[in-house]
DOMISE-946458 format. One record per residue (C-alpha): x, y, z; residue in three letters. Coordinates in Angstrom, 2 decimals, padded with zeros to 5 digits, m for minus. Each point is the difference from the previous one (the first is absolute). Example, Ala and Ser with C-alpha at 12.3 -4.5 7.8 and 13.67 -1.06 7.14 Angstrom:
<fivexs>
012.30 / m004.50 / 007.80 / ALA .
001.37 / 003.44 / m000.66 / SER .
</fivexs>
This chain:
<fivexs>
091.27 / m019.91 / m013.01 / MET .
m001.76 / 002.91 / m002.00 / PRO .
m002.98 / 001.45 / 002.17 / LYS .
m003.73 / m001.44 / m001.01 / ALA .
m001.32 / 001.75 / m003.10 / LEU .
m003.25 / m002.25 / 000.22 / LYS .
m002.07 / m001.26 / 002.74 / LEU .
001.01 / m003.62 / m000.80 / ASP .
003.42 / 000.82 / 001.03 / ASP .
m000.52 / 001.65 / 003.24 / VAL .
000.02 / m003.06 / 001.88 / ILE .
003.35 / m000.88 / m001.13 / ASN .
001.38 / 003.39 / 000.86 / CYS .
m001.28 / m000.10 / 003.72 / PHE .
001.58 / m002.79 / 001.88 / ASP .
000.47 / 000.83 / 003.44 / SER .
002.48 / m002.78 / 000.79 / GLN .
002.57 / 001.59 / m002.51 / LYS .
002.60 / 002.58 / 001.34 / SER .
001.66 / 002.45 / m002.32 / LEU .
003.47 / 001.22 / m000.70 / PRO .
000.25 / 003.46 / 000.25 / LYS .
000.73 / 000.42 / m003.85 / ASN .
m003.45 / m001.67 / m000.86 / ASP .
m002.37 / 002.09 / m001.79 / PRO .
m002.51 / m000.87 / 002.61 / TRP .
001.89 / 001.27 / 002.91 / TYR .
m001.22 / 003.16 / 001.77 / VAL .
002.05 / 002.08 / 002.59 / GLU .
m001.80 / 000.37 / 003.12 / THR .
001.71 / 002.62 / 002.16 / GLU .
001.14 / m002.64 / 002.59 / ARG .
003.52 / 000.36 / 001.13 / LYS .
000.58 / m003.06 / 002.15 / GLU .
002.05 / m001.76 / m002.59 / ILE .
002.02 / 003.16 / m000.79 / GLU .
000.75 / 000.46 / 003.95 / ILE .
001.07 / m003.67 / 000.19 / ILE .
002.22 / 000.14 / m003.27 / LYS .
001.78 / 003.20 / 001.28 / ASN .
000.74 / m001.48 / 003.26 / ASP .
001.48 / m003.33 / m001.52 / LEU .
002.19 / 002.20 / m002.30 / LEU .
001.21 / 002.38 / 003.02 / THR .
000.43 / m002.79 / 002.48 / THR .
003.61 / m001.26 / 000.95 / LYS .
m001.62 / m003.10 / 001.59 / GLN .
m002.79 / m002.46 / m000.71 / GLY .
m003.52 / 001.24 / 000.44 / LEU .
m003.13 / m002.04 / 000.29 / LYS .
m003.53 / 001.36 / m000.94 / PHE .
m003.57 / m001.37 / 000.59 / LEU .
m002.49 / 001.29 / m002.80 / LEU .
m003.25 / m000.22 / 001.47 / GLY .
m003.40 / 000.77 / m001.98 / GLY .
m003.23 / m001.60 / m000.95 / HIS .
000.14 / m002.85 / m002.85 / PRO .
m000.61 / 001.59 / m003.42 / GLY .
001.19 / 003.56 / 000.80 / ASN .
002.79 / m000.13 / m002.36 / GLY .
002.96 / m001.28 / 002.07 / LYS .
001.27 / m002.40 / m002.38 / SER .
000.04 / 002.43 / m002.80 / THR .
001.75 / 002.45 / 002.17 / GLU .
002.71 / m002.63 / 000.98 / LEU .
000.43 / m000.60 / m003.83 / ASN .
001.51 / 003.40 / m000.25 / LYS .
003.35 / m001.64 / 001.70 / PHE .
000.11 / m002.43 / m002.87 / ASP .
001.39 / 002.65 / m002.51 / TYR .
001.23 / 002.61 / 002.58 / ASP .
003.61 / 000.67 / m001.33 / GLU .
001.19 / 001.44 / 003.35 / ALA .
m001.35 / m002.75 / 002.16 / ILE .
001.39 / m002.64 / m002.43 / ASN .
003.43 / 001.65 / m000.19 / LYS .
m000.06 / m000.21 / 003.90 / ARG .
m001.64 / m003.18 / 000.69 / TYR .
m000.32 / m003.58 / m001.47 / LEU .
m003.89 / m000.22 / 000.21 / VAL .
m001.64 / m003.21 / 000.78 / VAL .
m003.61 / 000.47 / m000.54 / LYS .
m002.55 / m002.53 / 000.17 / TYR .
m003.75 / m000.52 / 000.91 / SER .
m000.79 / m002.23 / 003.07 / ALA .
m003.08 / m001.13 / m001.78 / ASN .
001.90 / m001.87 / m002.63 / GLU .
002.08 / m002.00 / 002.41 / VAL .
m001.88 / m000.19 / 003.14 / LEU .
m003.74 / m001.21 / 000.86 / ASP .
m000.93 / 003.67 / 001.23 / ILE .
m002.67 / m001.36 / 002.35 / ASN .
002.50 / m002.16 / 001.77 / ASP .
003.27 / 001.56 / 000.43 / VAL .
002.67 / m000.85 / 002.39 / ASP .
003.59 / 001.56 / 000.69 / ILE .
001.59 / m003.39 / m001.18 / ILE .
m001.81 / 000.23 / m003.38 / ASP .
000.96 / 003.73 / m000.36 / PHE .
003.73 / m000.52 / 000.89 / LEU .
000.10 / m002.77 / m002.68 / LEU .
m001.51 / 002.09 / m002.80 / THR .
002.36 / 002.85 / 001.00 / MET .
003.08 / m002.46 / m000.33 / THR .
m001.19 / m001.13 / m003.24 / PHE .
m000.75 / 003.23 / m001.47 / LYS .
003.33 / 001.73 / 001.30 / ILE .
001.94 / m003.14 / m001.73 / LEU .
m002.07 / 000.04 / m003.04 / GLU .
000.88 / 003.97 / m000.54 / LYS .
003.56 / m000.72 / 000.86 / ALA .
m000.03 / m002.62 / m002.72 / GLU .
000.11 / 003.02 / m002.44 / GLU .
003.12 / 001.59 / 001.40 / THR .
003.60 / m001.22 / 000.06 / SER .
m000.60 / m001.26 / 003.58 / THR .
001.87 / m002.81 / 001.70 / SER .
m000.84 / m001.49 / 003.39 / LEU .
002.53 / m001.56 / 002.39 / PRO .
000.11 / m003.77 / 000.50 / ASP .
m001.55 / m000.26 / 003.30 / PHE .
m002.98 / 001.95 / m001.54 / LEU .
m000.33 / m002.29 / m002.76 / GLN .
000.16 / m002.92 / 002.04 / ASN .
m002.97 / 001.14 / 002.06 / ARG .
m002.15 / 000.78 / m002.81 / LEU .
000.91 / m003.56 / m001.44 / LYS .
m001.42 / m001.22 / 003.14 / GLU .
m003.13 / 001.92 / m000.39 / MET .
m000.32 / m001.07 / m003.38 / GLU .
000.52 / m003.57 / 000.95 / GLY .
m002.79 / 000.05 / 002.54 / TYR .
m002.48 / 001.16 / m002.29 / PHE .
000.95 / m002.38 / m002.95 / THR .
000.61 / m003.12 / 002.10 / ASP .
m002.01 / 000.09 / 003.31 / LYS .
m003.10 / 002.25 / m000.39 / LEU .
m002.97 / m002.18 / m000.56 / ILE .
m002.34 / 002.01 / m002.07 / ILE .
m003.60 / m000.29 / 000.56 / GLU .
m001.71 / m001.62 / m002.90 / LYS .
m002.56 / 002.31 / m001.80 / THR .
m003.32 / m000.88 / m000.53 / THR .
m000.57 / 000.71 / m003.70 / THR .
001.76 / m000.80 / m003.09 / GLU .
m000.37 / 003.75 / m001.01 / ALA .
001.74 / 001.25 / 003.17 / ARG .
002.69 / m002.85 / m000.37 / GLN .
000.56 / 001.32 / m003.46 / GLY .
000.21 / 003.56 / 001.45 / GLU .
002.70 / m000.50 / 002.57 / ILE .
001.74 / m003.24 / m000.97 / GLY .
001.11 / m002.88 / 002.12 / GLY .
002.77 / m000.03 / 001.93 / GLY .
002.64 / 002.66 / 000.75 / VAL .
002.87 / 000.05 / m002.50 / GLU .
003.18 / 002.01 / m000.26 / ALA .
000.56 / 001.37 / m003.35 / LYS .
003.48 / 000.39 / m001.41 / THR .
001.89 / 003.03 / m001.37 / GLY .
m000.19 / 002.19 / 003.16 / PHE .
003.21 / 000.94 / 001.75 / ARG .
m001.94 / 000.13 / 003.59 / PHE .
m001.34 / m003.28 / 001.71 / PRO .
m003.80 / 000.71 / 001.12 / PHE .
m000.69 / 002.56 / m002.51 / VAL .
m000.02 / m002.95 / m002.51 / SER .
m002.92 / m001.35 / 001.52 / LEU .
m001.72 / 002.81 / m001.95 / GLY .
m003.96 / 000.87 / 000.52 / THR .
m001.05 / m003.46 / 000.22 / ASP .
000.97 / m000.34 / 003.54 / PHE .
m001.71 / 003.37 / 000.74 / PHE .
m003.11 / m001.14 / m002.12 / ALA .
m000.15 / m003.19 / 002.69 / LYS .
000.39 / 002.32 / 003.04 / MET .
m002.54 / 002.26 / m001.30 / ARG .
m002.85 / m002.50 / m001.16 / LEU .
000.79 / m002.79 / 002.33 / GLN .
m000.83 / 000.32 / 003.75 / SER .
001.75 / m003.44 / 000.73 / GLU .
003.17 / 001.37 / m001.64 / THR .
000.13 / 003.11 / 002.18 / ARG .
m000.87 / m001.98 / 002.96 / LYS .
002.91 / m002.40 / m000.47 / GLN .
002.63 / 003.02 / m000.92 / VAL .
m000.91 / 001.96 / 003.22 / ARG .
000.20 / m003.05 / 002.33 / GLU .
003.37 / m000.56 / m001.29 / SER .
001.22 / 003.77 / 000.48 / TYR .
m002.05 / 000.87 / 002.87 / ARG .
003.13 / 000.18 / 002.18 / PHE .
002.16 / 001.21 / m002.53 / LYS .
m001.37 / 003.44 / m000.59 / ILE .
003.10 / 001.78 / 001.16 / THR .
002.13 / m002.36 / m002.26 / ASP .
m002.27 / 001.13 / m003.27 / LEU .
000.30 / 003.60 / 001.23 / ARG .
003.76 / m000.46 / 000.22 / ASN .
000.05 / m001.82 / m003.35 / LEU .
m001.67 / 002.98 / m001.84 / VAL .
002.48 / 002.54 / 001.75 / ASN .
003.01 / m002.23 / m000.99 / ASP .
m001.26 / 000.15 / m003.48 / ILE .
m000.58 / 003.80 / 000.00 / ILE .
003.46 / 000.49 / 001.57 / PHE .
001.74 / m002.06 / m002.63 / ASN .
m001.75 / 001.52 / m002.85 / ILE .
000.49 / 003.42 / 000.84 / LYS .
003.84 / 000.13 / m001.06 / PRO .
m001.05 / m001.00 / m003.60 / SER .
m002.52 / 002.79 / m000.34 / ILE .
002.04 / 003.00 / 001.16 / LYS .
m000.72 / 002.75 / 000.54 / PRO .
m003.63 / m001.44 / 000.07 / ARG .
m001.73 / m001.27 / 003.20 / ASP .
m003.21 / m002.55 / m000.23 / ILE .
m003.54 / 001.50 / 000.25 / LEU .
m002.62 / m002.62 / 000.70 / LEU .
m003.48 / 001.04 / m001.31 / ILE .
m002.83 / m002.46 / 000.87 / VAL .
m003.41 / 000.96 / m001.28 / ASP .
m003.41 / m001.53 / 000.70 / ASP .
000.74 / m000.58 / 003.82 / LEU .
m002.87 / 002.44 / 000.63 / ASP .
m002.48 / m002.47 / m001.24 / LYS .
000.87 / m002.39 / 003.24 / VAL .
m002.92 / m000.19 / 002.11 / ARG .
000.34 / 001.81 / 003.53 / PRO .
000.62 / m003.27 / 002.15 / GLN .
002.49 / m001.15 / m002.24 / GLN .
001.74 / 003.53 / m000.55 / ALA .
000.09 / 000.17 / 003.77 / GLU .
002.30 / m003.15 / 000.35 / LYS .
002.01 / 001.02 / m002.98 / LEU .
000.75 / 003.71 / 000.78 / PHE .
m000.65 / m000.15 / 003.92 / PHE .
001.02 / m003.37 / 001.18 / GLU .
002.94 / m000.37 / m002.51 / GLU .
000.81 / 003.87 / m000.56 / GLY .
003.43 / m000.41 / 001.71 / SER .
000.98 / m002.63 / m002.60 / THR .
m000.96 / 002.24 / m002.78 / ILE .
001.51 / 003.04 / 001.34 / GLY .
003.34 / m001.97 / 000.56 / ASP .
000.37 / m000.61 / m003.87 / ILE .
003.30 / 001.88 / m000.88 / LYS .
m001.28 / 001.97 / m003.07 / CYS .
m002.38 / 002.77 / m000.96 / SER .
m003.55 / m001.03 / m000.46 / ALA .
m003.36 / 001.30 / m000.86 / LEU .
m003.01 / m002.35 / 000.89 / LEU .
m003.59 / 000.77 / m000.47 / THR .
m002.07 / m000.41 / 003.11 / LEU .
m003.85 / m000.52 / 000.46 / PRO .
m002.03 / 003.21 / 000.90 / ILE .
m001.34 / m002.27 / 002.90 / SER .
003.57 / 000.03 / 001.84 / MET .
000.20 / 003.91 / m000.48 / ILE .
m003.22 / 000.09 / 002.24 / TYR .
001.19 / m003.05 / 002.23 / SER .
000.81 / 001.19 / 003.71 / PRO .
003.30 / m001.99 / m000.77 / LYS .
001.02 / 002.38 / m003.06 / SER .
002.67 / 001.94 / 002.07 / ALA .
001.52 / m003.15 / 001.24 / VAL .
000.03 / m001.37 / m003.68 / ILE .
001.78 / 003.26 / m000.86 / VAL .
002.48 / m000.22 / 002.69 / SER .
001.01 / m003.67 / m001.25 / LYS .
000.17 / 000.63 / m003.61 / ILE .
000.26 / 003.54 / m001.08 / GLY .
m001.64 / 003.18 / m001.17 / ARG .
m003.71 / 000.16 / m000.83 / GLN .
m001.71 / 001.76 / m003.18 / LYS .
m003.54 / m000.12 / m000.92 / VAL .
m001.21 / 000.47 / m003.53 / LEU .
m003.46 / 001.53 / 000.62 / ARG .
m002.92 / 000.07 / m002.33 / ASN .
m001.08 / 002.99 / m001.91 / LEU .
m002.44 / 001.69 / 002.06 / ARG .
m003.02 / 001.50 / m001.88 / LEU .
m001.24 / 002.10 / 002.91 / LYS .
001.51 / 001.38 / 003.20 / ASP .
m000.62 / m001.31 / 003.61 / LYS .
m003.27 / 002.41 / m000.01 / ALA .
m001.46 / m001.71 / m002.93 / GLY .
001.03 / 003.09 / m002.21 / LYS .
001.89 / m000.03 / m003.30 / GLU .
003.02 / 002.29 / 000.33 / ASP .
002.63 / 000.97 / m002.43 / GLU .
001.99 / m003.40 / 000.75 / LYS .
m003.29 / m002.10 / m000.51 / ALA .
m000.86 / 001.73 / m003.48 / ALA .
003.73 / m000.82 / m001.09 / ARG .
m000.27 / m003.64 / 001.19 / HIS .
m003.43 / m000.30 / m002.08 / ARG .
002.02 / 001.13 / m002.91 / ASN .
002.66 / m002.53 / 000.30 / ILE .
m002.83 / m002.81 / 000.12 / LEU .
m001.59 / 001.54 / m003.09 / ARG .
003.45 / m000.23 / m001.76 / GLN .
000.42 / m003.53 / 001.12 / LEU .
m003.21 / m001.01 / m002.00 / VAL .
000.98 / 002.07 / m002.89 / PHE .
003.23 / m001.39 / m000.54 / ASN .
m001.39 / m003.42 / m000.28 / ARG .
m003.26 / 000.85 / m002.08 / MET .
m001.30 / 002.54 / m002.21 / ASP .
m001.94 / 002.95 / 001.60 / GLU .
m002.85 / m000.79 / m002.52 / ASN .
m000.68 / m003.37 / 001.58 / LEU .
m001.30 / 001.26 / 003.22 / ILE .
m002.34 / 002.61 / 001.08 / GLU .
001.15 / 002.86 / 002.24 / ASP .
m002.60 / m000.82 / 002.48 / ASN .
000.90 / m003.73 / m000.02 / ALA .
003.46 / 000.85 / 000.58 / LEU .
m000.57 / 002.24 / 003.05 / GLU .
m002.19 / m002.73 / 001.54 / MET .
002.85 / m002.55 / m000.49 / ALA .
002.75 / 002.43 / 001.38 / VAL .
m002.40 / 000.75 / 003.18 / ASP .
m000.44 / m003.84 / 000.56 / ALA .
003.58 / m000.81 / m000.12 / SER .
000.91 / 001.87 / 003.24 / GLY .
003.30 / 001.12 / m001.81 / GLY .
001.02 / m003.75 / m000.34 / VAL .
001.29 / m000.52 / m003.27 / PHE .
m001.02 / m003.80 / m000.28 / ARG .
m003.42 / 000.65 / 001.10 / THR .
m000.23 / 002.61 / m002.84 / LEU .
001.45 / m002.27 / m002.63 / ILE .
m002.20 / m003.14 / 000.97 / ASP .
m003.16 / 002.30 / 000.09 / ILE .
000.99 / 001.39 / m003.46 / ILE .
000.48 / m003.38 / m001.44 / ALA .
m003.32 / m001.44 / 001.53 / SER .
m001.90 / 003.04 / m001.40 / ALA .
001.40 / m000.65 / m003.40 / SER .
m001.29 / m003.59 / 000.01 / SER .
m003.39 / 001.06 / 001.17 / TYR .
000.07 / 002.57 / m002.93 / SER .
001.00 / m002.73 / m002.81 / ARG .
m002.56 / m002.30 / 001.41 / VAL .
m002.81 / 002.61 / m000.52 / HIS .
001.22 / 000.82 / m003.44 / GLY .
001.52 / 003.49 / 000.83 / GLY .
002.94 / 001.61 / m001.66 / GLU .
001.19 / 001.99 / 003.12 / ARG .
m000.39 / m000.24 / 003.87 / ILE .
m003.14 / 001.83 / 001.11 / ASP .
m001.40 / 000.79 / 003.76 / THR .
m002.21 / m003.11 / m000.18 / ILE .
003.12 / m002.30 / m000.79 / ASP .
002.02 / 001.62 / 002.92 / MET .
m002.86 / m000.32 / 002.29 / GLU .
m000.22 / m003.49 / m000.74 / SER .
003.83 / m000.52 / 000.49 / ALA .
000.08 / 001.93 / 003.22 / ILE .
m003.15 / m001.90 / 001.53 / ASP .
001.89 / m002.98 / m000.69 / GLU .
003.19 / 000.91 / 001.56 / GLU .
m002.02 / 001.20 / 002.93 / ARG .
m001.65 / m003.22 / 000.31 / ALA .
003.27 / m001.96 / m000.06 / ASN .
001.17 / 001.85 / 002.76 / LYS .
m002.98 / 000.08 / 002.04 / LYS .
m000.27 / m003.81 / 000.31 / ARG .
003.03 / m000.30 / 001.90 / ALA .
m000.89 / 002.18 / 002.87 / LEU .
m001.88 / m001.04 / 003.29 / ASN .
m001.00 / 001.86 / 003.03 / ARG .
003.38 / 000.39 / 001.48 / THR .
001.48 / 001.43 / m003.23 / TYR .
m002.99 / 002.48 / 000.00 / TYR .
000.63 / 001.17 / 003.11 / ASP .
003.64 / 000.93 / m000.43 / ILE .
m000.94 / 001.63 / m003.57 / LEU .
m002.59 / 001.97 / 001.72 / LEU .
002.62 / 001.27 / 002.41 / GLU .
002.26 / 000.76 / m002.75 / ILE .
m002.61 / 001.93 / m002.07 / TYR .
m000.91 / 002.15 / 002.96 / ASP .
003.38 / 000.74 / 001.56 / HIS .
002.39 / m000.04 / m003.17 / LYS .
002.24 / m002.34 / 002.14 / THR .
000.47 / m003.48 / 001.14 / LEU .
m000.59 / m000.22 / 003.85 / LEU .
000.08 / m003.97 / 000.37 / THR .
003.51 / m000.54 / m001.26 / LYS .
000.52 / m003.05 / 001.84 / ASP .
m002.96 / m001.76 / m001.63 / ARG .
001.15 / m002.67 / m002.83 / VAL .
m003.36 / 000.87 / m001.78 / GLU .
000.94 / 003.74 / m000.29 / ALA .
003.41 / m001.12 / m001.47 / LEU .
m001.97 / m002.04 / m002.53 / GLU .
m002.17 / 002.81 / m001.17 / LEU .
002.95 / 002.04 / m001.02 / PHE .
001.78 / m002.89 / m001.49 / HIS .
m003.22 / m000.85 / m002.31 / SER .
m000.63 / 003.68 / m000.88 / LEU .
m002.97 / 000.45 / 002.03 / PHE .
001.60 / 002.93 / 001.78 / ALA .
002.27 / 002.47 / m001.80 / LEU .
002.98 / 002.02 / 001.38 / GLU .
000.69 / 003.50 / m001.25 / TYR .
001.80 / 003.14 / 001.05 / MET .
m000.88 / 003.46 / 000.30 / ASN .
002.77 / 001.61 / 002.28 / GLY .
m001.02 / m002.67 / 002.51 / ASP .
m000.62 / m003.64 / m000.90 / GLU .
m003.54 / m000.95 / 000.10 / TRP .
m002.13 / m002.80 / m001.16 / CYS .
m003.50 / m000.73 / m001.50 / ASP .
m002.16 / m002.82 / m001.20 / ILE .
m000.01 / m000.96 / m003.56 / HIS .
m002.50 / 002.30 / m001.69 / PRO .
m001.77 / m002.91 / m001.70 / LEU .
m001.17 / m001.12 / 003.66 / LEU .
m001.28 / 003.32 / 001.29 / ILE .
m003.55 / m000.91 / m000.74 / SER .
000.17 / m003.19 / 001.62 / ASP .
001.89 / 001.24 / 003.26 / VAL .
m002.97 / 002.79 / 000.28 / GLU .
m002.54 / m002.80 / m000.43 / GLU .
001.72 / m001.90 / 002.88 / TYR .
m000.20 / 003.22 / 002.15 / ARG .
m003.64 / 000.26 / m000.54 / LYS .
m000.44 / m003.85 / 000.97 / ILE .
002.14 / 000.41 / 003.36 / LYS .
m002.17 / 003.22 / 000.83 / GLN .
m003.35 / m001.99 / m000.69 / ASP .
001.58 / m002.86 / 002.23 / GLU .
000.42 / 002.66 / 002.92 / LYS .
m003.41 / 001.40 / m000.54 / ALA .
</fivexs>
């Protein structure tokens, strides 16, 4: 889509949920090298590697992962199986069983594109699974005709596929994603068969590899960083060994909360190497703008101008948006979209500082509503010390997951509260001081 040339088009060009391919005209290079390091290691290694890519929601992980789609060297070396967990799983209710089933489906779906054949014993195992899902699974009845039309009635296998189970298509996973009773029944059936599911995945991988020589398999699962801390701990910590035992290279996104969890080191030991895609910092740890911070500001400005004509926003309004973003792409994109809406309502032809102030105030109010006293205490600690001292608190991990606290790097890792919350945290400090007086 071309960039916006008039105010009415801005909202269509600032969709924070849309990731970009590298060749998209909206794409902007960010100086971050984590993906290049991972790519180089994947091309150099002679054995399977697994990576956990951490980072805040909305800081560009999906766009960075899209680089693998068209990378000639990676696609020459690997059969890339890439998908979004959010499309096939309920991201708020994720279980290792669901994860292994989706992995099985996606690997088989990709293998359909090759000349791969599977031995009879694997075909029979897949037929048994398909039979269970088509004949024995009792699907939870939907409560509205709209939803019933959305996901269909029962699970029905489709024809024209070489492999059983993959023929169930997305209908089955739509039910898994939308129907809690379906997930419950599937999990009860496979709770004591997790090892069998893992072995099935590995047997499929082992039997596919000869057909794709000299390539290996690279599994890329995006949007796992959106899993909430409690669910993420179950998946990555409690079942990390199961994920680590999958016999192919893999790149999985990881919630930023797990990076700060005391269990992070154990997760790494069970699964693989950890890389963190950090936010662009707009100041150093001391609060000053150094050379790198200035470059990062220019990157964020370029992100905006790649999507809209420069004449559609006042310079001061743009600087306000950049400051308020905290270096997070999604926040910047959302604020620009919101400011354009305020400008249109006021009959403006470009975004001015008043429009931007309204958008920023709205974003700040949305964040502030979710805060309680416990959250404020932890945010005050982070604001004063630029680090997280209470890493064993679930509330602390939630703050990073929800973009109330942000991680940066300035030689050493450090963190800070989201700039939108500074005035509220300072106000809370005064409240605490008055209570002690």
